[in-house]
N, C-alpha and C positions, 0 to 999 in steps of 0.2 A: 359229909362226903362219902363215908363208908356206906351209908344207906344207898347212895346213887350207884356205887360199884356193886353192892349186893343186888340191887334191882337189875343191873345189866346181866348178871349171872342167872337170876331167876327168870328174866325175860327170855334168855336163850333156852332154858330148860322148859319153859312153858310152851315154847314152839314145838319142841321135840326132845326126846331123850338124847343125852350127849355123853360121850366118854370124857374123862379128864383131859385127854389130848385134844379133843375138839374144842373144849372150853379154852384151853391154853392157846390154841391157834388164833383165837379172837381176842385174847387178853393183851392190853397195851401197857401194862405196868409190870412191876418186878415179881419174881417168883415168891419171895417171902410174903408179899401182900396177898397174892393169890392163895397161897397155902393157908394163911391165917384166916382169910375170909371164907374159903370153902369149908374149912374145919368148923368154923363158928356156925355156918348155915347147917351143917350136919348135926352138930351138938345141940342146936336149938330146935331140931326136928323139922326144919323147913325143907330140907332135901334128904333123899335116901339113896342107897346104892345097892345094886345087885351083884357087885364085884366087877362089872364091866361098864354099865351105864349109870348115870345119875338121873334122878327124877325129882320133881317137886313132891313133897310129902302129901300136899293137898293141892287141889286145883286152885289157881289164883286168878282173880279177875284181871283181864287184859288191861283195863284202864288204870289199874293201880300200879303197874310196873312197866308198861310199855308206852312208847311215844308213837303217835299215829304217823309220824314222818319217817318212812322206811328209807334206808340207804343201801347201796350195793356197790362193791368195788368193781371197776371195769374188768370184765371177764377176759378180754384179750390181753391187756398188758399187766393185769393184777397190781395196778398202782405203780408200775415202773416208769411211766411217763414216756420213755424213749425205748423203741425197739428197732432192730435192723429190719429192713424190708424182707430179707431172706433168713429169718430167724430159724425156721425148721431146718433149712439146709446147713447153716453154720453149726447149729446144735448137733446135728447128726455127724458132721465131719469132726467136731470136737470130741464127741463120744467115742468115735472110732479111734481117735488118736490116744485117748487116755484110758482105753480098755487095758486092764491089767495094772492099773495104778496101785500104789501101796494102800492098804486098808488103814483107816484112822487109828491112831495110837492114843489112848486116853491119857498116857503120861504127858503128852504134849497138848492135851485138850483139843485134839483134832476132830474135824468133821467137815465134809465138803458139801457145797451147795449143788443144786440141780444144774445140769448143763445149760439149760435155757437161761438161768439166772446169771451164769458166768458170761454168756454172750450179751445179755442185757447190760451187765456192768460195762463191758467193753464199748457197747453202743453209746451208753451215756457219756463215757469218757471221750469218745469220738465227737459227740455233739458239742463239747467244749473245746475242741481242737487240742486235746491232751494226749493224742496217740500218734497222729501222722508226723513223721520226722522227729519224734521225741525220744529222748533217752529215759527209760522207765525202770525204776527199781521196785521190787516187791519184797517187803520185810515179812517173811513167812508166806508160804504159797501152797498149802495143802489143797486149795481149791483149783490149782493149776490154771489160774487166770493168765499166767505167762504164756501158756500154750495157745490160748485163744487170742492173745495180743499178737503173737507171731503169725497166727493163722490169717490175720487180716492183711499181712504184708506191708503194714504202715509204719511201725516204729523203726527208729534208727538203731536202737539197742534195747534189749530186755535183760535185766539181771535179777536173779532170785537169791535172797539171803535167807537161809533156813537152817535150823538145828538138826533136822531129820536127814541123815545121810541116805536113807532109802529114797527120798525124793530126788536127791542129786543123782543117784544111780539110775533112777527111772528117766529123768530128763536127759541124761547122757546117752542112754540107749535110744531114746526117742530122737535125739539130735542126729545120731549116727544113721538110724534107719530112715528117717523122714526128712533129713536135712533141715531141721528146725533149729535155728541158732539161738539157744537160750543159755546165758552164762549162769552157772551155779556157784555160789560161795557158801561153804559150810560155816555157819555163824550162829552164835548164841547172843541174843540182844543184851545180856547182862555184861558182856565183855566190851571193851573199847572197839569202836568201828575201825576197820582197816583204813588207813589214811588214803589209800589210792581211790577209795569210794567217796570221800568227803567232797562235796560241792561239784559233783560230776553229772548230776541228773536233773531233768526238767520236771519229772512227776514221780511221786511215790504212791504206793498202794499197800495197805496193811490191814490185817484183822487181828487186833491186839487181844491178849488175854484180858478178860473183863474185870480185872482188879485195877485199882487206881495206880498201883506201881506198874502194872502191865501197860496201861495206857501211856504213862509217862515214858516208859522205856521204848515201846514200839514207835510212838509218835516222834520222840526225840531222835531216834535212829533214822527214821524216814526223813525228818526235817534236815538232819545233818548231811544227808546225801544230795539235797537240792543245791543248785548253783547259787552263787552269791547274789545274782540278779533276782533271785526268787523263783517261785514256781507254785505248783498246786499239789494237793495230796488228797487221797481217798482212803476212807477206812469204814469198817463195819462196826456196828454197836447194836446189841440186843437189849431192849428194855426189860426182857425177862431176867437178865443178869446185871442190869444197871438201873438202880432206882433213879428217880429224878434228882435226888441229892447228889448221887454219883455223877450223873450227866452234867449237872451244874459245875462240879469240880473239873470235869473233863473240858468243859467250855472255858473255864479259867486257865487251864493249861494252854489251850490254843491261843487265847488272848495274850498270855504272857510270852508266847513264842512268836507273836505278831502274825497270827493267822486269823482270818475271818471265815465263818461258815457261809457258803453260798447256797448249798442245797442239802436237805435231809429228805431222803426217799424212804418213808416208813414201810417196813415189811417187804423190802426189795428182794432179799435173798432168803430162799427157803432151803432148809437142811433136812434131807430125807433119811433120818437116822435108821429107820426100819429097813433100809436098803443097803446098809454098809456091810452086812455080813459079819458083824462082830458081837451079835447078841444085843442086849439092851442095858449096857453098863450105866449110862446116864439116867435112863428111865428108872432102873431098879433103885438107885440111890434116892431119886426124887420121890418115888412111891412110898418110901419109909416114913415120910413126913405127914401123910394123911392119916386121919383117925378112923379110916374105913379101908376095906380091901380095894386095891386098884390093880387092874391088869396092866403090867409093864410093857405090853406089846402095843405100840401106837397104831391106830387105824388111819391116821392122817399125818401130814407134815405139820408138826406143832411148833418147831423151833424156827424162828425167822429173825432176821436182823435188818436194821436200817442201813442204807448206803449213804455215806456223808461225804460231801466235797468241801475242801477248804482251799483257800488261796492266801498267799503271803501279801501283806500290805506294808511292808517295810523290811528292814534287815531281820532275817530269821535268827531267833535266839533260842536254840534248843534248851530245854530245862536241864537235860543231862548232856554235857559236852561230849563231843565225839571220842575224845581220848580218855574219858572217865569210865571206870567200872561202876556198876550199880547193883542193887539188890531188887528182887522182884518176887512178889507173892503169887503163887500159882492159883490160890483160891481165897475167897472170903465168904461170909454168910449169905451173899446174894448169888454166888456162882454155882454152876453145875459141877465143876471140877473139884469135887470133894466138899464144897461148902454147904450144899443143900442138905446133906445128911445130918447137919447140926441145927437146921432151922427149927424143927419141932421142939428140941430141947431149949433153944433160945427163947421161943415163945412161952414155954412152960415157966421160964424164970421171970417173965415180965408180968 
């Protein structure tokens, strides 16, 4: 299996020189697997680096590493399946509204997606009838999907639960200036859920911290907000920070809570870290794990996440009850938020 993944990387490099970030943008598995494999290729002399680009050390015959059946992602939707007919118009209106938003704070593992991807999320939710006349709660919202939802004029109510008070201040100012009615509740998911929110919503949306305890906490809080009659949920998950083993455990969480997965849209949301204006804190930590020099300034959008829809199929049973406090790990060896700087040491011990 490692040979097949190695060939995928060599095939990309045989087509053209690539930066680490271009390779990561096409990678479908976890960061530790990528780091280990690229380091092995470098140490075995199969690839080399000039500090910015990676190359094959020697020319490789096409037939030995590439399949003749070429594939290409749809250039218009980029694999999103559903787009609004007025995507550019809505994206521009959204961008104008969120101009001046708070910059991402690495303490909260923040980072927001492109505007067009926010609108594409809302369009997909609309395609399932999960927006019009619905009460929607967002557990965390540095992407400001709440603003895009209100922009459609379709939801009955939109509530944001978030630990970042800067976000609340921004939404409050936006509501006063533009008459956008978004309710903000300052809330930390490790704390019990305010009782007035329990069982009041039709739909929840969240982008959990990519640790197992993070998924447990965020998904449980979203589930607790849903009505007793059930409802649907949406969440993001990046394979870069979630190995297949972790994804399997997340699926077990969902089954235990009586949810089924209806859709997984791979690579749906793109996060332009190079445009945040906060330097390259995530990239700098990641670069420390390679055995060769890597330019921490990405030349492409390399971090992407899947958009996942779930629906209840019985009485919802949150793993963490609404009135219980919980503990949550901010990072683990698979995550960008502090964990990746230990990956190289972890492999040295194996």
